[in-house]
C-alpha positions in Angstrom: 81.0 82.0 110.5 83.8 80.1 112.8 86.4 79.5 110.0 86.1 83.7 108.8 86.6 84.5 112.5 89.9 82.1 112.4 91.2 83.6 109.7 90.6 87.4 110.3 92.2 86.9 113.8 95.1 85.4 112.0 98.7 85.2 113.8 101.9 87.2 113.1 104.6 85.0 114.1 107.8 83.9 113.1 107.1 82.4 109.9 105.1 85.6 109.2 108.2 87.8 110.3 110.6 86.1 107.8 109.0 87.5 105.0 110.5 91.2 106.0 114.0 91.4 105.3 115.4 91.6 108.6 118.4 93.7 107.4 116.6 96.4 105.8 112.6 96.9 106.6 112.4 99.9 109.0 109.3 98.4 110.2 109.3 96.6 113.4 109.5 92.4 112.8 110.2 89.9 115.3 113.3 88.6 114.2 114.5 92.1 112.8 117.0 94.6 114.3 115.7 98.4 114.2 118.0 100.1 111.6 118.8 103.6 111.7 116.4 105.5 109.1 117.8 108.8 107.4 114.8 110.3 108.6 113.0 110.0 111.5 109.6 107.6 111.2 107.2 107.4 114.3 106.4 103.8 114.0 104.2 103.4 117.3 104.7 101.3 120.2 107.4 98.5 120.3 105.5 95.5 119.6 105.9 92.3 122.6 109.2 90.7 122.0 109.0 87.4 120.2 106.0 86.3 119.1 102.8 88.3 118.9 99.1 87.3 118.4 96.0 89.2 117.5 94.1 87.3 119.6 96.0 88.9 122.7 94.8 92.3 122.0 90.9 90.6 122.2 89.6 90.6 125.4 86.0 89.8 124.3 85.8 87.9 120.9 81.5 88.0 120.6 78.7 89.8 122.1 75.0 90.3 120.9 74.8 93.9 120.0 72.7 96.2 117.7 74.3 98.7 114.9 72.7 102.0 114.3 74.4 102.9 111.0 73.6 106.3 110.9 70.3 108.5 109.7 68.2 107.0 107.4 69.1 103.4 107.9 67.5 100.6 109.9 68.9 99.3 112.9 70.6 95.4 112.4 71.0 93.3 115.4 73.0 90.2 115.7 76.3 88.9 117.0 79.3 91.3 117.2 82.7 89.4 116.7 85.8 91.2 117.2 89.1 89.8 114.8 92.4 91.0 114.1 91.3 93.5 111.5 87.7 93.5 111.5 84.6 94.3 113.5 81.8 91.9 112.3 78.0 92.0 112.8 76.5 88.5 111.9 72.3 88.7 111.8 70.2 86.0 113.6 68.0 83.5 111.2 65.5 85.5 111.0 67.0 88.1 109.4 68.0 88.2 105.9 70.7 91.6 105.8 74.0 90.5 104.8 77.2 90.2 107.1 78.4 93.5 108.1 82.1 94.4 108.1 84.4 97.2 109.5 88.1 97.4 108.8 89.1 98.2 112.0 91.7 100.8 111.0 88.9 102.6 109.7 88.4 103.6 113.5 89.5 107.4 113.9 88.0 107.3 117.8 85.9 105.4 120.0 83.7 106.7 123.0 81.9 104.2 125.5 79.4 104.9 127.9 77.4 102.0 130.4 74.0 102.2 132.0 72.5 99.5 133.8 73.2 96.3 132.3 74.4 97.1 128.8 76.4 99.8 127.7 77.3 101.7 124.1 80.2 102.3 121.4 79.8 105.2 119.4 82.8 104.7 116.6 83.6 107.7 114.7 85.7 106.3 111.2 87.9 107.8 108.8 85.4 108.2 106.3 83.5 110.7 108.7 80.8 108.1 109.5 79.5 107.8 113.2 78.3 104.3 113.8 77.0 103.4 117.5 76.6 100.2 118.6 74.8 99.2 122.1 75.9 95.7 123.3 74.2 93.8 126.4 77.0 93.6 129.1 79.0 96.5 130.6 82.0 94.0 131.1 81.5 93.1 127.1 81.6 96.5 126.3 84.2 97.8 128.1 86.5 94.6 126.5 85.0 95.3 123.0 86.1 98.8 123.3 89.3 98.4 124.8 90.4 95.8 122.3 88.9 98.1 119.4 90.9 100.5 120.7 94.3 98.1 120.9 93.5 96.6 117.2 93.1 100.0 115.3 96.2 101.8 116.7 98.5 99.2 116.0 101.1 101.0 114.0 103.4 98.3 112.2 102.9 98.4 108.5 103.9 94.7 108.1 100.9 93.7 110.4 98.3 95.5 108.7 95.1 94.0 106.7 96.9 94.3 103.1 99.2 91.7 103.8 96.7 89.4 104.6 94.1 90.5 102.0 93.6 87.9 99.1 90.6 88.6 97.3 88.9 86.3 94.7 89.7 87.1 90.7 93.1 89.2 91.9 96.8 87.7 91.6 99.3 89.6 93.7 101.8 91.9 91.7 98.9 92.7 89.2 98.7 96.5 88.6 101.6 97.4 90.0 103.6 98.0 86.9 100.7 100.2 85.9 102.4 103.8 86.1 105.9 103.4 86.4 108.2 106.5 85.5 109.5 104.6 82.8 105.8 104.9 81.5 105.3 108.4 81.6 109.3 109.4 80.5 108.1 107.2 77.0 105.6 110.1 76.8 108.1 112.7 77.2 110.3 111.5 74.9 108.4 111.2 72.4 107.7 115.0 72.5 111.2 116.5 73.1 114.7 114.6 73.3 115.9 117.3 76.3 115.3 115.2 79.1 116.7 111.9 80.0 115.3 108.8 82.7 118.3 108.8 85.3 118.7 105.8 87.5 120.9 107.7 90.4 118.3 107.0 93.1 118.6 103.4 91.9 119.0 102.2 96.0 117.4 105.3 97.6 120.7 106.6 98.8 120.5 109.7 97.3 117.2 111.1 98.0 115.1 108.6 100.2 111.9 110.2 99.4 112.1 109.8 95.1 111.6 107.1 93.4 114.3 104.9 91.8 114.3 106.5 88.8 113.4 110.2 87.9 113.7 112.5 85.0 116.2 115.0 84.8 117.9 117.6 81.9 119.6 115.3 79.5 123.0 118.3 79.6 123.2 117.0 83.3 125.3 113.6 84.9 125.0 112.1 87.4 128.0 113.3 89.6 125.6 116.9 89.0 122.5 115.3 90.3 124.3 114.3 93.5 125.6 117.5 94.6 122.2 119.0 93.7 120.6 116.7 96.0 123.2 117.2 98.9 122.1 120.9 98.5 118.4 120.5 98.7 116.6 119.1 101.7 115.8 115.8 102.2 117.3 115.1 99.0 114.8 116.4 96.7 116.6 117.9 93.7 114.3 119.6 90.8 112.9 117.0 88.8 110.5 117.1 86.1 107.1 116.2 86.7 105.3 117.4 83.3 105.7 118.3 79.8 103.8 121.1 78.3 104.1 119.9 74.6 101.8 123.0 73.2 104.6 125.3 74.5 107.2 123.1 74.8 108.1 124.1 78.9 108.3 122.1 81.7 106.7 121.8 85.5 109.5 120.8 88.3 109.4 120.2 91.8 111.7 119.9 94.5 112.2 121.0 97.9 114.0 124.1 99.6 117.6 124.6 99.0 120.0 125.1 102.0 121.5 128.2 101.5 121.4 128.8 105.3 122.3 132.3 106.8 125.4 132.5 104.8 124.0 132.2 101.6 125.6 128.8 100.6 125.5 128.1 96.4 126.1 125.1 94.4 127.2 125.1 91.0 125.5 122.1 90.1 122.1 123.4 91.3 122.3 126.3 89.2 123.8 124.5 86.4 120.7 122.0 86.1 118.3 124.9 86.4 120.1 126.6 83.6 119.9 123.5 81.6 115.9 123.1 82.5 115.8 126.6 80.4 117.9 125.7 77.7 116.3 122.6 76.9 112.8 124.4 76.6 113.2 127.1 74.1 115.3 129.7 72.5 115.1 133.2 75.5 112.7 130.5 77.9 112.4 131.6 81.2 111.3 130.1 84.7 109.5 131.3 87.6 110.2 129.8 91.1 106.7 128.8 92.6 107.6 129.2 96.6 104.5 127.9 98.7 105.6 129.6 101.8 105.3 133.3 102.7 108.4 135.5 102.0 108.7 135.6 105.8 108.4 132.1 106.3 111.2 131.6 103.5 113.5 134.5 105.4 112.9 132.5 108.8 113.7 129.3 107.2 117.3 130.5 105.9 118.1 131.3 109.8 118.0 127.8 110.5 119.9 126.3 107.3 116.7 126.1 104.6 116.4 129.4 102.0 115.4 130.5 98.9 117.1 130.5 95.5 119.3 133.8 95.1 118.1 135.9 92.0 122.0 136.7 91.1 122.7 132.8 91.4 119.7 131.8 88.9 119.7 134.1 86.0 116.5 133.8 84.1 114.3 132.8 87.1 112.1 134.5 89.2 110.6 133.5 93.0 106.8 134.2 93.2 105.5 133.4 96.7 102.0 131.8 97.5 101.7 131.0 100.5 99.5 127.3 101.3 99.0 126.4 104.7 100.1 122.8 105.6 100.6 120.7 108.8 98.6 121.4 111.9 96.5 124.7 110.8 94.9 122.6 107.5 94.5 119.6 110.0 92.1 122.2 112.4 90.3 123.4 109.4 89.4 120.3 108.7 88.5 119.2 111.8 86.5 122.3 112.2 84.4 122.0 109.4 83.5 118.1 109.9 82.2 119.3 113.5 79.8 121.8 111.8 78.8 119.0 108.9 77.9 117.1 111.9 75.5 119.0 113.6 72.1 119.0 112.4 70.0 121.3 115.0 72.3 124.4 113.9 70.5 127.5 112.5 71.3 128.3 109.0 73.2 131.6 109.7 75.5 129.5 112.4 76.0 127.1 109.6 77.4 129.4 107.2 79.5 130.9 110.1 80.8 128.1 111.3 81.6 127.1 107.3 83.2 130.4 106.7 85.3 130.2 110.0 86.6 126.7 109.4 88.3 128.4 106.4 88.2 125.4 104.3 87.2 127.0 100.9 89.4 129.6 101.4 92.3 126.5 101.1 90.4 125.4 98.2 90.4 129.0 96.8 94.7 129.2 97.5 95.3 126.1 95.8 93.3 126.0 92.8 94.9 130.1 92.1 98.5 128.9 93.0 98.1 125.9 90.5 96.0 128.3 87.9 99.5 130.5 88.3 101.9 127.9 87.5 99.7 126.6 84.7 99.2 129.7 82.9 102.9 130.1 83.2 103.2 127.4 80.9 100.2 127.6 78.8 100.2 131.2 78.3 103.7 133.0 78.6 106.2 129.8 77.7 107.6 129.7 81.1 109.3 127.0 82.8 107.8 126.4 86.4 109.6 125.1 89.5 107.4 124.4 92.7 108.5 124.0 96.3 107.7 124.7 99.7 110.4 123.4 102.6 110.3 119.3 102.4 108.4 119.4 98.9 106.2 116.8 99.8 102.7 118.3 100.2 101.7 121.7 99.3 104.1 121.3 95.8 102.4 118.3 95.2 99.1 119.5 95.5 100.5 122.4 93.3 102.0 120.4 90.5 99.1 117.8 90.5 96.4 120.1 90.1 98.7 122.5 87.3 98.7 119.2 85.3 95.1 118.5 85.7 94.5 122.3 84.2 96.0 121.7 81.3 96.8 118.2 80.3 93.4 116.1 78.7 95.1 112.6 79.1 95.3 113.3 83.2 91.7 114.0 83.3 90.5 110.2 81.7 90.3 107.5 84.5 93.4 106.0 83.6 95.3 109.5 83.6 94.2 110.4 86.4 95.1 107.3 88.8 98.8 107.9 86.6 98.9 111.2 88.3 98.1 110.1 91.5 100.8 107.3 91.7 103.2 109.5 90.0 102.9 113.0 91.8 101.2 111.5 95.1 102.7 107.9 96.0 106.1 107.5 94.0 106.9 111.5 94.6 106.7 110.5 98.7 104.2 112.0 100.3 104.3 110.7 103.6 100.6 109.2 103.8 101.3 106.7 107.0 102.1 109.9 108.6 99.6 112.6 107.1 96.7 110.0 107.2 97.1 108.2 110.4 94.1 109.9 111.9 91.4 112.1 109.8 88.8 114.5 111.7 87.7 112.5 115.1 91.2 111.5 116.9 91.3 113.4 120.3 95.0 113.0 119.9 96.6 116.1 119.4 98.0 116.0 115.8 101.8 115.8 115.0 102.3 114.9 111.5 98.6 114.8 110.2 97.7 117.3 107.4 94.5 116.1 104.9 96.7 117.8 102.4 96.1 114.5 99.8 91.8 115.1 100.9 92.5 119.0 99.8 93.5 117.8 96.4 90.7 115.8 95.8 88.4 118.6 96.5 89.9 120.6 94.2 89.5 117.9 91.7 86.1 117.9 92.4 85.3 121.5 91.8 86.9 121.3 88.8 84.7 118.0 88.0 81.4 120.4 88.9 82.8 123.1 87.1 83.5 121.4 83.8 81.1 118.5 84.0 82.0 117.2 80.8 85.8 117.1 80.8 86.4 115.1 83.1 86.4 111.2 82.5 86.0 110.3 86.5 83.2 110.9 88.5 82.7 111.6 92.4 82.9 107.8 93.3 86.7 107.7 92.4 87.1 110.8 94.3 85.6 109.1 97.2 87.3 105.7 97.1 91.2 107.9 96.7 90.0 109.4 100.2 88.7 106.0 102.0 91.5 103.7 100.4 94.6 106.8 101.4 92.9 106.5 105.0 92.5 102.8 105.9 92.6 100.0 102.7 92.7 96.3 102.5 95.1 97.6 99.6 98.7 98.4 99.9 99.2 101.1 97.3 98.8 104.2 100.1 101.1 102.2 102.7 104.5 103.7 104.1 105.6 107.3 103.1 107.8 106.3 100.7 109.0 104.5 97.5 112.1 103.2 99.9 109.8 102.2 102.5 107.4 100.0 100.4 110.3 98.4 98.8 111.9 97.4 102.0 108.3 96.2 103.3 108.0 93.9 100.0 104.4 96.3 99.6 104.7 95.5 96.0 104.9 91.6 96.1 102.8 91.2 99.0 99.9 93.4 98.8 97.2 93.7 96.3 97.0 97.1 94.3 94.2 99.9 94.8 94.5 100.1 90.9 93.9 96.4 90.0 90.9 96.8 92.1 89.2 99.9 90.7 89.8 98.7 87.0 88.0 95.5 87.5 84.8 96.2 84.5 81.9 96.2 87.2 84.5 99.0 89.3 84.8 101.2 86.5 81.3 101.3 85.0 80.6 102.9 88.9 83.3 105.4 88.6 82.9 106.7 85.1 81.5 109.6 84.3 78.7 109.0 81.6 78.7 112.7 80.4 82.5 112.9 79.4 83.4 114.5 75.9 87.3 114.6 75.3 87.9 118.0 75.8 91.5 119.3 74.6 92.2 122.8 75.7 92.9 123.8 79.3 90.5 124.3 81.8 90.9 127.6 83.6 88.3 127.1 86.5 87.1 130.1 88.4 87.8 130.5 92.1 85.0 133.4 93.0 83.3 132.4 96.4 79.9 132.2 94.3 82.0 129.6 92.7 83.5 127.0 95.0 81.0 124.9 96.6 81.2 122.6 99.8 81.8 118.7 98.7 78.2 117.3 100.1 79.0 114.3 98.6 81.8 113.6 101.2 81.3 115.8 104.2 77.6 115.8 104.3 77.2 111.9 102.9 76.2 110.4 106.4 74.2 112.8 107.0 71.6 113.0 104.3 69.7 110.1 103.0 71.9 108.2 100.7 69.1 107.9 98.2 68.9 111.2 97.1 72.6 111.4 95.4 72.2 108.1 93.4 68.8 108.4 92.2 69.6 112.3 90.6 72.6 110.6 89.2 70.5 107.9 87.2 68.6 110.7 86.4 71.3 112.7 84.5 72.4 109.3 83.0 69.4 109.4 81.4 68.6 112.3 80.3 72.3 112.2 78.7 71.4 109.0 76.8 68.2 111.1 75.6 69.7 113.8 74.5 72.4 111.7 72.5 69.7 109.9 70.9 68.0 113.4 69.9 71.3 114.2 68.7 71.6 111.0 66.6 68.7 111.7 64.9 68.9 115.1 63.8 72.6 114.5 62.8 74.6 116.8 65.4 75.6 114.2 67.6 79.6 114.8 66.0 79.0 118.9 66.6 78.8 118.2 70.5 81.8 120.3 72.1 81.9 121.0 75.5 81.7 125.0 76.5 84.9 125.7 78.0 86.1 128.5 80.3 89.3 129.9 79.4 89.3 132.8 81.1 92.3 132.8 84.2 91.0 134.0 87.5 92.9 137.0 89.0 96.4 135.4 91.1 98.1 137.6 93.2 102.2 136.8 94.1 104.9 138.2 95.6 107.8 139.2 92.9 111.3 139.1 94.2 
């Protein structure tokens, strides 16, 4: 026990600091100057100068405590230990229970109460768990609470647990090479020669939130790309994210053009989108799906942003499909979690609060917009460009969902991992900012927004409506949710590929994919009902078709055995069905029933 505590407390001193390049890393290092970033990244309070040890933040290292994990679970009593990255509870000798361990980064908020000669600490976690610790001694209670508050709020990336995590059976560098842009480009190159892989962003100077390599029209050279980047917010010029082989059309993403009140134009940007249509098929047309309202886009023009002028982009039409983002989405998430955490309310009150938080309305709008984009490619043979303002949130939500609807490979376990890596991580979704807090934080939200969680919820809705078409089950979605907010792996660290490169995340931390792709984990994540479905899957977005994701929002307030037992019954029923069909010789004729009707969608066309 002692060696585990010493190792977990750890020391972040000069030797460790040298691992992070002093000339480039944007996150605090005792030996590094703080360079100016191309865009502001909140790094939290600066750590003490010189040498910083986790032990300096630990006021009390251990105490006797009783843990109340939640409903339907027995309390666990033992010695509570605070380490640099974890909270440990070791049961006493008579107990046969395992060591309980909690990653401190997963703590979202802390409440403490004292009464008599003891105290209670309530930990509300980013994965929506609520834990209660009853601790002997008032001083010990207050000291442990302060220690948890300090250690759970450290924002320095290079002192986080992934840089210390060394699990057995995994090697550093494993799985980081699984999903590079070059891998997807090879697939595109087999289907069309109208596109090329450009390394114009090799040093991240053109666009700090894009990866080093991007897929662009072959007819457009790198100089034109550089000029287009200067015309787009944050340098996010239009790049390919999906080629739909059946129709020969493509899905692209970007940020808003910087037209401004003077209605500026960029010839190279116009040529780029003209080349997109030319590389599709004769007479191809395009739709620009703007995830802002027409009014918001108009207001953006007054502050330097704007939209593509119809006269400057012939062949393209703009559709406004406003999607909530930022604070409004975060507040919707908070209200939903509050409603789910109140077991005493009546059914009428519960339904009223569920509707009032508007979370399922956001799910509906996201799926509807993705269906609109997918329908344009599949049925109208049109190319689709998706963007909002920055192009790093709702844009990625739409492009990734559209691919799931259209692409059977994205619905496999490996394909879905590649989709998340390519469309969220490498595409520059700022996970460090968006997932800094979950639904329990008392701090006023600044950059937090559960956009990635909304994506996972939409994927869950697809899996529920098409239970045979996704190779993975709910377990993979829950794992991604948990690891996005707090993880021992480095996959979701930082806000862009540039930041991950500067902090040497790929060489100094383990990839989440290497952990999830172990055989024992794959068995848990796989959908036993999966049958390859080569068709597009068109979800219904009617209110009666969208359900609350109980496996996430209610999993800590209901008995955990019920869903597991039910799932085992489903697997047994599936085995029995296959055996029955094999006896009758009908197994090869089994095919999933796919709903092919497209939900009604509305859009403002300009």
